[in-house]
Every structure is written in C-alpha cells, then in structure tokens.
C-alpha positions in Angstrom: 0.0 0.0 0.0 2.7 2.5 1.0 4.8 1.6 -2.1 1.8 2.6 -4.3 1.2 5.9 -2.5 2.8 8.7 -4.7 2.1 11.6 -2.4 4.5 13.6 -0.2 3.0 13.5 3.3 3.6 17.2 3.7 1.5 18.1 0.6 -2.1 19.3 0.9 -3.4 17.7 -2.2 -5.3 14.4 -2.0 -2.3 12.2 -2.6 -0.4 14.0 0.1 -3.2 13.7 2.6 -3.5 10.0 1.9 0.3 9.6 2.5 0.0 11.7 5.7 -2.7 9.4 7.0 -0.4 6.4 6.5 2.4 8.2 8.4 0.1 9.1 11.3 -1.3 5.5 11.5 2.2 4.3 11.8 3.0 6.9 14.5 0.0 5.6 16.5 1.2 2.0 16.1 4.7 2.8 17.3 3.4 4.8 20.2 1.1 2.1 21.2 3.9 -0.5 21.3 5.6 1.4 24.1 2.5 3.1 25.7 3.5 6.6 24.5 1.6 9.5 23.1 1.6 9.5 19.3 2.6 13.2 19.3 5.8 12.3 21.1 7.0 10.0 18.3 9.6 11.6 16.0 10.6 9.4 13.1 14.3 9.1 12.3 16.7 7.2 10.1 17.3 4.7 12.9 18.2 4.4 16.5 21.7 5.8 16.0 20.2 9.1 14.9 17.7 9.0 17.8 20.5 8.3 20.3 22.6 11.1 18.9 19.6 13.5 19.1 19.0 12.5 22.7 22.6 12.9 23.9 23.6 15.9 21.8 20.5 18.1 21.4 18.8 18.2 24.8 21.0 20.9 26.4 22.6 18.5 29.0 25.7 19.6 30.8 26.6 16.0 31.5 25.6 12.5 30.3 26.0 9.4 32.4 25.9 5.9 30.9 27.5 2.5 31.2 30.4 0.8 29.5 28.0 -1.9 28.2 26.0 0.4 26.0 25.9 0.3 22.2 28.5 2.3 20.3 25.6 4.6 19.1 25.7 5.8 22.7 29.3 5.5 23.6 30.5 7.4 20.5 27.6 10.0 20.4 29.3 12.5 22.7 32.6 13.3 24.2 33.1 13.4 28.0 30.6 10.7 28.9 30.6 9.8 32.6 30.7 6.0 32.8 29.0 4.2 35.6 30.1 0.7 36.6 28.1 -2.5 36.1 28.3 -5.7 38.1 29.4 -9.2 36.9 26.0 -9.8 35.4 26.0 -6.5 33.4 23.5 -4.7 35.6 24.2 -1.1 36.5 25.5 -0.4 40.0 22.8 1.8 41.5 25.0 3.0 44.3 27.6 4.1 41.8 24.9 5.8 39.8 23.7 7.6 42.9 27.2 8.8 43.6 27.9 9.9 40.0 24.7 11.8 39.8 25.5 13.7 43.0 28.8 14.9 41.5 27.7 15.4 37.8 27.2 18.9 36.4 23.5 19.8 36.0 21.4 19.4 34.0 22.3 15.7 33.7 21.0 13.0 31.4 21.3 9.3 32.2 21.3 7.0 29.2 20.8 3.2 29.9 19.6 0.6 27.5 16.6 -1.4 28.4 18.1 -4.7 27.3 21.6 -5.4 26.2 22.0 -6.2 22.5 24.6 -9.0 23.1 23.7 -10.6 26.4 19.9 -9.8 26.6 20.4 -8.6 30.2 17.4 -6.3 31.2 18.3 -3.3 33.3 16.1 -2.2 36.3 14.8 0.9 34.6 12.1 1.6 37.2 14.7 1.8 39.9 17.1 3.8 37.7 14.3 6.2 36.9 13.4 6.8 40.6 17.1 7.5 41.3 17.4 9.8 38.3 14.3 11.8 39.3 15.5 12.1 42.9 18.5 13.9 41.6 16.5 16.1 39.3 18.1 14.5 36.2 16.6 13.1 33.0 16.5 9.5 31.6 17.1 8.3 28.1 16.7 4.6 27.2 17.8 2.8 24.1 15.0 0.2 23.9 15.9 -1.1 20.5 16.7 -4.7 21.5 13.6 -5.0 23.8 10.9 -3.9 21.4 8.6 -6.8 20.8 10.5 -9.1 23.2 9.2 -7.8 26.5 6.4 -5.3 27.4 7.6 -1.7 27.3 5.7 1.1 29.1 7.5 4.4 28.8 5.2 6.1 31.2 5.3 3.4 34.0 9.1 3.2 33.7 9.5 7.0 34.0 11.6 7.4 30.8 11.9 10.8 29.3 13.4 9.8 25.9 13.4 6.5 24.2 15.2 5.3 21.0 13.6 2.6 18.8 14.5 0.9 15.5 12.3 -0.9 13.0 14.7 -3.6 11.9 15.1 -5.1 15.3 11.4 -5.9 15.5 11.0 -7.2 12.0 10.6 -3.9 10.1 12.7 -2.4 7.3 16.2 -1.1 7.9 16.9 2.6 7.9 14.0 3.9 10.0 13.6 4.4 13.7 12.1 6.8 16.2 12.9 9.0 19.1 10.1 9.1 21.6 10.4 12.5 23.4 8.0 13.1 26.2 6.8 16.5 27.4 9.3 16.5 30.2 12.3 16.6 27.8 12.1 17.5 24.2 15.3 17.9 22.0 16.0 21.0 20.0 16.0 20.6 16.2 19.0 18.7 14.9 18.3 19.2 11.2 17.1 22.3 9.5 14.6 22.8 6.7 10.9 22.3 6.7 8.4 21.6 9.5 8.3 17.8 9.5 8.5 15.8 12.7 7.7 18.6 15.1 10.4 20.7 13.3 13.0 18.6 15.1 13.8 16.4 12.1 12.7 18.2 8.9 12.8 16.6 5.5 10.4 14.5 3.4 9.4 11.5 5.5 10.5 8.0 4.5 6.9 6.9 3.8 7.6 3.2 3.0 10.0 2.8 5.9 7.7 4.5 8.4 4.7 2.5 7.3 6.7 -0.7 7.6 7.9 0.3 11.1 4.3 0.8 12.2 3.2 -2.5 10.8 6.2 -4.4 12.3 5.7 -2.8 15.7 2.1 -3.8 15.8 2.8 -7.3 14.7 5.7 -7.6 17.2 3.4 -6.9 20.1 0.9 -9.5 18.8 3.7 -12.0 18.6 5.2 -11.3 22.0 3.6 -14.4 23.7 5.5 -16.6 21.3 8.7 -14.8 22.0 8.1 -15.2 25.8 7.9 -18.9 25.3 11.4 -19.0 23.9 12.9 -18.5 27.4 12.3 -22.1 28.4 13.9 -23.3 25.1 16.8 -21.0 25.7 17.4 -22.3 29.2 17.2 -25.9 28.1 19.7 -25.3 25.4 22.1 -23.7 27.8 21.7 -26.5 30.3 22.6 -29.1 27.7 25.6 -27.2 26.4 26.9 -26.6 30.0 26.5 -30.3 30.7 28.7 -31.2 27.7 31.1 -28.3 28.2 31.2 -27.5 32.0 33.7 -24.6 31.6 31.4 -22.6 29.4 30.0 -19.4 30.9 26.6 -18.0 30.1 26.8 -14.2 30.3 24.1 -12.6 32.5 22.7 -16.0 33.5 21.7 -14.8 37.0 20.1 -11.6 35.7 16.7 -11.0 34.0 17.3 -11.5 30.3 15.3 -11.3 27.0 13.8 -14.8 26.3 15.3 -15.0 22.8 19.0 -14.2 23.7 21.9 -16.3 24.8 25.5 -15.3 25.1 28.1 -18.0 25.9 31.9 -17.8 26.2 34.7 -20.2 26.7 37.2 -18.8 29.2 40.7 -18.0 27.8 39.6 -18.8 24.3 39.5 -15.8 21.9 36.0 -15.1 20.6 37.2 -15.2 16.9 38.3 -18.9 17.3 35.4 -20.2 19.3 33.6 -22.9 17.4 30.7 -24.9 18.8 
C-alpha cells in the first residue's frame, strides 16, 4: 500500500493527505507499542540518529551511561561519565547515585533497556526513581527490547526512548525518538516543518509504514517470544552439561527470552567454534 502511494506526506493535495494518513497511522502503532503518546514519536533514520539527538541536542551539561551500551551511545558525545556494572552486566545503582551527586547539572542518564549482546534487562524503574531524585533526566535505548518484553515508557518514567524498526521485523533505515513533554530535544536538522520541526525533510513513507506494521505485529507475537525463554534455558543447560567450563553471560540476571551469550574462558572469541 505504501509503495503505491505517490504523495508527499507534507503536501495538501489528495495524494499528500493519503500519505499523511499512512504516516500518522504508523505513528500511533509505534506509540502504542511502548505506551507513548503519538505526538511524542519523532521518526528518524534509525536508533543511532535517535541516540545522537537525545545525547547531543537536549542541552545537557553532562551525560552518564554504562560501558556496556551500544556504540551509538558511547560514541555519540565526548566526555561521557561511565557508571560501573556488576558481573551480570547490571548497572551499579549505588555508583549511579554517587555519580549523579557529582555530575554537572542538568544531567542525562542513558541506559539501554536490554543489552544487544547478552539480553540482560536493566532495572529501569529503579534507575528512573534515582534519576528523578537527583532532578536529572532519563534516556533509554530500547531497540533490543521492542517486541520481546512489554515496554511502558510512562510506567518506567523514561523521558526519551530510542527505537529501531529492523530489530522488530521492520525495514532497515528507519527508527524513532520518543520524546515526552518532560524533555524535548532541539532541532538537529534544519529545513521544513516535518517531525515537530526537530527532524525536517520529506518522510520515509515506505519505511515508516513498515515500522508501524512491524511494531504492531511484534506486540501481537510477544507471547510466542516469551515462550522461547524455556527453550533457551534448556539449550544452555545441555551445552553446559557437555562443556562444563562454558560461561553464560548474564545467567543470573533478567534476560530477554530469545537471547543467549556464551563464552569459553581463555579462548579468543574469533576462534570459538561450537
């Protein structure tokens, strides 16, 4: 349907209005997937752009994050304050508390919801409570978690959230920054009035519609994904029984049900063959 729509979503003729309707339907679908307000969804070229907008264009004096974040966070801005994680990859809340006390204000904490390599799920509700106690703001890269576990941006107290279509079965090259009323970024591109004037330019109609459809389908399919957890655990148990020295990363922490990360101690990753 989107591939056959010739209109520019910003045009006022009938073809443009039809295209605009498709974009706004997708905006509602993406918002619904994370319990956000549709007006808060800003479509981007992907999560990397969304991460950069959150860290570079919100007027923060300091940004705190962890060493286990994706490079889209770790390379988005100079001078990041790195907070320690424990042996499971979970953020050290006491270390975060101390770092927030010393960090220049206003401060932004950026912590992913689920790790893209280990699947470890961070305690976002506890992080959010601590962040708000210090009068700071919270950004969350939720790319890996979308469609795998329930996400509620309001219940978790997240101010900014990055999403990507291709991690939930949608097309590559499209994502979103969900920016709540508590913290909205300044424009990071200049031109027209699209995407709340934050990210002007003709919208990627096909990508956006695909993102919306994938987000809606991913939520419908979540019960199936949840059931993979038992299969994952069984697989890990059998592998550990055959190779006792193997280590499952994040085994004692909450993890995404579809993710397993195993290593052989003292064996370079490039040479590990199962």
